[in-house]
N, CA, C and O atoms as a GROMACS GRO file, in nm:
protein
  292
    1MET      N    1  -2.906  -5.407  -4.942
    1MET     CA    2  -2.975  -5.344  -5.053
    1MET      C    3  -3.120  -5.313  -5.016
    1MET      O    4  -3.168  -5.203  -5.044
    2SER      N    5  -3.188  -5.408  -4.955
    2SER     CA    6  -3.328  -5.385  -4.921
    2SER      C    7  -3.343  -5.282  -4.809
    2SER      O    8  -3.442  -5.210  -4.805
    3LYS      N    9  -3.245  -5.275  -4.717
    3LYS     CA   10  -3.252  -5.175  -4.610
    3LYS      C   11  -3.236  -5.034  -4.667
    3LYS      O   12  -3.303  -4.941  -4.623
    4VAL      N   13  -3.149  -5.020  -4.764
    4VAL     CA   14  -3.128  -4.890  -4.829
    4VAL      C   15  -3.254  -4.850  -4.905
    4VAL      O   16  -3.298  -4.736  -4.898
    5LEU      N   17  -3.309  -4.943  -4.978
    5LEU     CA   18  -3.431  -4.916  -5.054
    5LEU      C   19  -3.548  -4.884  -4.962
    5LEU      O   20  -3.626  -4.793  -4.990
    6LEU      N   21  -3.560  -4.957  -4.853
    6LEU     CA   22  -3.667  -4.932  -4.756
    6LEU      C   23  -3.650  -4.796  -4.691
    6LEU      O   24  -3.747  -4.722  -4.675
    7SER      N   25  -3.528  -4.762  -4.652
    7SER     CA   26  -3.505  -4.632  -4.588
    7SER      C   27  -3.528  -4.518  -4.688
    7SER      O   28  -3.581  -4.414  -4.650
    8LEU      N   29  -3.490  -4.537  -4.814
    8LEU     CA   30  -3.516  -4.436  -4.916
    8LEU      C   31  -3.666  -4.419  -4.938
    8LEU      O   32  -3.714  -4.307  -4.954
    9LEU      N   33  -3.739  -4.528  -4.938
    9LEU     CA   34  -3.884  -4.523  -4.954
    9LEU      C   35  -3.950  -4.451  -4.837
    9LEU      O   36  -4.042  -4.372  -4.856
   10VAL      N   37  -3.903  -4.478  -4.715
   10VAL     CA   38  -3.958  -4.411  -4.597
   10VAL      C   39  -3.928  -4.261  -4.602
   10VAL      O   40  -4.015  -4.180  -4.571
   11VAL      N   41  -3.806  -4.225  -4.640
   11VAL     CA   42  -3.770  -4.083  -4.649
   11VAL      C   43  -3.855  -4.013  -4.754
   11VAL      O   44  -3.904  -3.903  -4.730
   12LEU      N   45  -3.873  -4.073  -4.870
   12LEU     CA   46  -3.956  -4.013  -4.974
   12LEU      C   47  -4.102  -4.000  -4.930
   12LEU      O   48  -4.167  -3.900  -4.962
   13ALA      N   49  -4.152  -4.097  -4.858
   13ALA     CA   50  -4.290  -4.090  -4.810
   13ALA      C   51  -4.305  -3.977  -4.709
   13ALA      O   52  -4.405  -3.905  -4.712
   14LEU      N   53  -4.208  -3.961  -4.621
   14LEU     CA   54  -4.216  -3.853  -4.523
   14LEU      C   55  -4.202  -3.716  -4.588
   14LEU      O   56  -4.269  -3.621  -4.547
   15VAL      N   57  -4.118  -3.705  -4.688
   15VAL     CA   58  -4.103  -3.578  -4.758
   15VAL      C   59  -4.231  -3.544  -4.834
   15VAL      O   60  -4.272  -3.428  -4.839
   16GLY      N   61  -4.294  -3.644  -4.892
   16GLY     CA   62  -4.417  -3.622  -4.967
   16GLY      C   63  -4.534  -3.581  -4.880
   16GLY      O   64  -4.627  -3.517  -4.928
   17CYS      N   65  -4.530  -3.617  -4.754
   17CYS     CA   66  -4.640  -3.584  -4.663
   17CYS      C   67  -4.618  -3.450  -4.593
   17CYS      O   68  -4.704  -3.405  -4.518
   18GLY      N   69  -4.505  -3.387  -4.617
   18GLY     CA   70  -4.476  -3.261  -4.551
   18GLY      C   71  -4.561  -3.148  -4.606
   18GLY      O   72  -4.616  -3.158  -4.716
   19GLU      N   73  -4.570  -3.041  -4.530
   19GLU     CA   74  -4.648  -2.926  -4.571
   19GLU      C   75  -4.558  -2.804  -4.574
   19GLU      O   76  -4.484  -2.777  -4.480
   20ASN      N   77  -4.565  -2.731  -4.685
   20ASN     CA   78  -4.486  -2.609  -4.696
   20ASN      C   79  -4.553  -2.496  -4.620
   20ASN      O   80  -4.676  -2.488  -4.615
   21GLN      N   81  -4.473  -2.410  -4.560
   21GLN     CA   82  -4.528  -2.294  -4.492
   21GLN      C   83  -4.577  -2.195  -4.597
   21GLN      O   84  -4.506  -2.166  -4.694
   22GLN      N   85  -4.696  -2.145  -4.578
   22GLN     CA   86  -4.752  -2.050  -4.671
   22GLN      C   87  -4.764  -1.915  -4.604
   22GLN      O   88  -4.771  -1.905  -4.482
   23ALA      N   89  -4.764  -1.812  -4.685
   23ALA     CA   90  -4.779  -1.678  -4.631
   23ALA      C   91  -4.918  -1.664  -4.571
   23ALA      O   92  -5.016  -1.713  -4.626
   24ARG      N   93  -4.926  -1.598  -4.459
   24ARG     CA   94  -5.054  -1.580  -4.391
   24ARG      C   95  -5.139  -1.482  -4.469
   24ARG      O   96  -5.094  -1.374  -4.507
   25GLN      N   97  -5.262  -1.522  -4.491
   25GLN     CA   98  -5.356  -1.436  -4.562
   25GLN      C   99  -5.465  -1.396  -4.464
   25GLN      O  100  -5.538  -1.480  -4.413
   26THR      N  101  -5.476  -1.268  -4.440
   26THR     CA  102  -5.579  -1.220  -4.348
   26THR      C  103  -5.695  -1.166  -4.428
   26THR      O  104  -5.677  -1.108  -4.535
   27ARG      N  105  -5.811  -1.183  -4.375
   27ARG     CA  106  -5.934  -1.136  -4.439
   27ARG      C  107  -5.978  -1.009  -4.368
   27ARG      O  108  -5.980  -1.003  -4.245
   28LEU      N  109  -6.013  -0.910  -4.446
   28LEU     CA  110  -6.059  -0.783  -4.390
   28LEU      C  111  -6.211  -0.783  -4.385
   28LEU      O  112  -6.278  -0.826  -4.479
   29TYR      N  113  -6.264  -0.736  -4.275
   29TYR     CA  114  -6.408  -0.728  -4.259
   29TYR      C  115  -6.446  -0.585  -4.223
   29TYR      O  116  -6.363  -0.507  -4.176
   30GLY      N  117  -6.570  -0.552  -4.244
   30GLY     CA  118  -6.621  -0.423  -4.203
   30GLY      C  119  -6.664  -0.339  -4.322
   30GLY      O  120  -6.642  -0.377  -4.438
   31PRO      N  121  -6.726  -0.225  -4.294
   31PRO     CA  122  -6.780  -0.143  -4.402
   31PRO      C  123  -6.672  -0.079  -4.490
   31PRO      O  124  -6.699  -0.051  -4.606
   32ASN      N  125  -6.553  -0.056  -4.438
   32ASN     CA  126  -6.447   0.008  -4.516
   32ASN      C  127  -6.338  -0.090  -4.556
   32ASN      O  128  -6.226  -0.048  -4.584
   33ALA      N  129  -6.368  -0.217  -4.559
   33ALA     CA  130  -6.266  -0.318  -4.589
   33ALA      C  131  -6.213  -0.302  -4.730
   33ALA      O  132  -6.094  -0.326  -4.754
   34TYR      N  133  -6.297  -0.263  -4.824
   34TYR     CA  134  -6.251  -0.248  -4.962
   34TYR      C  135  -6.153  -0.133  -4.976
   34TYR      O  136  -6.064  -0.139  -5.060
   35LYS      N  137  -6.168  -0.030  -4.894
   35LYS     CA  138  -6.073   0.082  -4.900
   35LYS      C  139  -5.938   0.041  -4.843
   35LYS      O  140  -5.834   0.078  -4.897
   36VAL      N  141  -5.940  -0.036  -4.735
   36VAL     CA  142  -5.816  -0.080  -4.673
   36VAL      C  143  -5.743  -0.176  -4.766
   36VAL      O  144  -5.620  -0.172  -4.777
   37ALA      N  145  -5.817  -0.263  -4.832
   37ALA     CA  146  -5.756  -0.363  -4.919
   37ALA      C  147  -5.717  -0.305  -5.055
   37ALA      O  148  -5.644  -0.370  -5.130
   38GLY      N  149  -5.764  -0.186  -5.086
   38GLY     CA  150  -5.733  -0.127  -5.216
   38GLY      C  151  -5.828  -0.169  -5.325
   38GLY      O  152  -5.803  -0.142  -5.442
   39ASP      N  153  -5.938  -0.233  -5.290
   39ASP     CA  154  -6.036  -0.275  -5.388
   39ASP      C  155  -6.127  -0.157  -5.423
   39ASP      O  156  -6.126  -0.054  -5.356
   40THR      N  157  -6.204  -0.175  -5.527
   40THR     CA  158  -6.302  -0.074  -5.565
   40THR      C  159  -6.441  -0.132  -5.548
   40THR      O  160  -6.459  -0.253  -5.537
   41THR      N  161  -6.538  -0.044  -5.545
   41THR     CA  162  -6.677  -0.089  -5.533
   41THR      C  163  -6.727  -0.139  -5.668
   41THR      O  164  -6.664  -0.115  -5.771
   42ALA      N  165  -6.838  -0.208  -5.667
   42ALA     CA  166  -6.893  -0.263  -5.790
   42ALA      C  167  -6.940  -0.154  -5.885
   42ALA      O  168  -6.943  -0.175  -6.006
   43TRP      N  169  -6.977  -0.040  -5.833
   43TRP     CA  170  -7.031   0.067  -5.916
   43TRP      C  171  -6.926   0.172  -5.953
   43TRP      O  172  -6.960   0.272  -6.016
   44SER      N  173  -6.801   0.153  -5.916
   44SER     CA  174  -6.700   0.256  -5.945
   44SER      C  175  -6.644   0.245  -6.086
   44SER      O  176  -6.571   0.334  -6.130
   45ASN      N  177  -6.674   0.139  -6.158
   45ASN     CA  178  -6.623   0.119  -6.294
   45ASN      C  179  -6.734   0.139  -6.396
   45ASN      O  180  -6.851   0.142  -6.360
   46PRO      N  181  -6.697   0.152  -6.524
   46PRO     CA  182  -6.800   0.164  -6.626
   46PRO      C  183  -6.890   0.040  -6.624
   46PRO      O  184  -6.839  -0.067  -6.594
   47PRO      N  185  -7.014   0.048  -6.653
   47PRO     CA  186  -7.089   0.159  -6.708
   47PRO      C  187  -7.150   0.253  -6.605
   47PRO      O  188  -7.219   0.347  -6.643
   48PHE      N  189  -7.126   0.231  -6.478
   48PHE     CA  190  -7.192   0.311  -6.375
   48PHE      C  191  -7.110   0.432  -6.333
   48PHE      O  192  -7.168   0.533  -6.290
   49ASN      N  193  -6.979   0.426  -6.342
   49ASN     CA  194  -6.889   0.539  -6.316
   49ASN      C  195  -6.914   0.607  -6.182
   49ASN      O  196  -6.917   0.730  -6.173
   50GLY      N  197  -6.932   0.528  -6.079
   50GLY     CA  198  -6.946   0.582  -5.945
   50GLY      C  199  -7.087   0.612  -5.900
   50GLY      O  200  -7.107   0.659  -5.788
   51GLU      N  201  -7.186   0.585  -5.983
   51GLU     CA  202  -7.325   0.611  -5.945
   51GLU      C  203  -7.384   0.486  -5.879
   51GLU      O  204  -7.423   0.391  -5.946
   52GLU      N  205  -7.388   0.489  -5.747
   52GLU     CA  206  -7.438   0.373  -5.673
   52GLU      C  207  -7.586   0.350  -5.699
   52GLU      O  208  -7.631   0.236  -5.706
   53SER      N  209  -7.663   0.458  -5.714
   53SER     CA  210  -7.808   0.442  -5.736
   53SER      C  211  -7.835   0.374  -5.871
   53SER      O  212  -7.926   0.291  -5.881
   54ALA      N  213  -7.759   0.408  -5.974
   54ALA     CA  214  -7.777   0.343  -6.104
   54ALA      C  215  -7.741   0.195  -6.096
   54ALA      O  216  -7.808   0.111  -6.156
   55TRP      N  217  -7.636   0.164  -6.022
   55TRP     CA  218  -7.597   0.024  -6.004
   55TRP      C  219  -7.706  -0.052  -5.930
   55TRP      O  220  -7.739  -0.165  -5.966
   56GLN      N  221  -7.763   0.010  -5.825
   56GLN     CA  222  -7.868  -0.056  -5.748
   56GLN      C  223  -7.993  -0.079  -5.832
   56GLN      O  224  -8.058  -0.182  -5.820
   57GLN      N  225  -8.026   0.018  -5.918
   57GLN     CA  226  -8.140   0.000  -6.007
   57GLN      C  227  -8.117  -0.116  -6.105
   57GLN      O  228  -8.208  -0.193  -6.133
   58GLU      N  229  -7.995  -0.128  -6.156
   58GLU     CA  230  -7.962  -0.237  -6.246
   58GLU      C  231  -7.971  -0.372  -6.176
   58GLU      O  232  -8.020  -0.469  -6.233
   59ILE      N  233  -7.924  -0.379  -6.053
   59ILE     CA  234  -7.932  -0.503  -5.976
   59ILE      C  235  -8.078  -0.540  -5.949
   59ILE      O  236  -8.116  -0.656  -5.960
   60ASP      N  237  -8.159  -0.441  -5.915
   60ASP     CA  238  -8.301  -0.467  -5.892
   60ASP      C  239  -8.370  -0.515  -6.019
   60ASP      O  240  -8.453  -0.606  -6.014
   61ALA      N  241  -8.336  -0.455  -6.133
   61ALA     CA  242  -8.396  -0.496  -6.260
   61ALA      C  243  -8.355  -0.639  -6.295
   61ALA      O  244  -8.437  -0.717  -6.343
   62ARG      N  245  -8.230  -0.674  -6.270
   62ARG     CA  246  -8.185  -0.811  -6.295
   62ARG      C  247  -8.258  -0.909  -6.205
   62ARG      O  248  -8.294  -1.019  -6.249
   63ALA      N  249  -8.281  -0.872  -6.082
   63ALA     CA  250  -8.352  -0.961  -5.990
   63ALA      C  251  -8.497  -0.978  -6.033
   63ALA      O  252  -8.552  -1.088  -6.024
   64ARG      N  253  -8.559  -0.870  -6.080
   64ARG     CA  254  -8.698  -0.880  -6.127
   64ARG      C  255  -8.706  -0.969  -6.251
   64ARG      O  256  -8.802  -1.045  -6.266
   65ASN      N  257  -8.608  -0.960  -6.340
   65ASN     CA  258  -8.610  -1.042  -6.462
   65ASN      C  259  -8.586  -1.189  -6.432
   65ASN      O  260  -8.622  -1.274  -6.514
   66GLN      N  261  -8.529  -1.221  -6.320
   66GLN     CA  262  -8.505  -1.361  -6.285
   66GLN      C  263  -8.624  -1.424  -6.214
   66GLN      O  264  -8.622  -1.544  -6.187
   67ASN      N  265  -8.725  -1.347  -6.184
   67ASN     CA  266  -8.844  -1.398  -6.117
   67ASN      C  267  -8.934  -1.463  -6.222
   67ASN      O  268  -8.995  -1.394  -6.303
   68GLU      N  269  -8.943  -1.594  -6.220
   68GLU     CA  270  -9.021  -1.668  -6.320
   68GLU      C  271  -9.170  -1.635  -6.313
   68GLU      O  272  -9.238  -1.635  -6.415
   69TYR      N  273  -9.220  -1.607  -6.195
   69TYR     CA  274  -9.362  -1.579  -6.181
   69TYR      C  275  -9.399  -1.452  -6.257
   69TYR      O  276  -9.502  -1.447  -6.325
   70ASP      N  277  -9.316  -1.349  -6.247
   70ASP     CA  278  -9.344  -1.224  -6.318
   70ASP      C  279  -9.318  -1.238  -6.468
   70ASP      O  280  -9.385  -1.173  -6.548
   71ARG      N  281  -9.222  -1.320  -6.506
   71ARG     CA  282  -9.187  -1.332  -6.647
   71ARG      C  283  -9.295  -1.401  -6.728
   71ARG      O  284  -9.311  -1.370  -6.847
   72ILE      N  285  -9.371  -1.493  -6.670
   72ILE     CA  286  -9.470  -1.566  -6.748
   72ILE      C  287  -9.606  -1.498  -6.749
   72ILE      O  288  -9.696  -1.545  -6.818
   73ARG      N  289  -9.623  -1.393  -6.678
   73ARG     CA  290  -9.752  -1.322  -6.676
   73ARG      C  291  -9.773  -1.244  -6.801
   73ARG      O  292  -9.876  -1.179  -6.816
   0.00000   0.00000   0.00000
């Protein structure tokens, strides 16, 4: 009885420590990686609708508003 229980415990421990094979996920790098991956740019959706300069101005304004030195003046 104890040999069966011990062997069952060993088998369960080994099964619990196993690792399932996962699908390989590759990361795309480079300037056109978003096109290859099918992603869109940050400025391609509303409210910017493809205007990169408007998006950049908004990012700059957000960065300026986060500067505590300028905010308290």
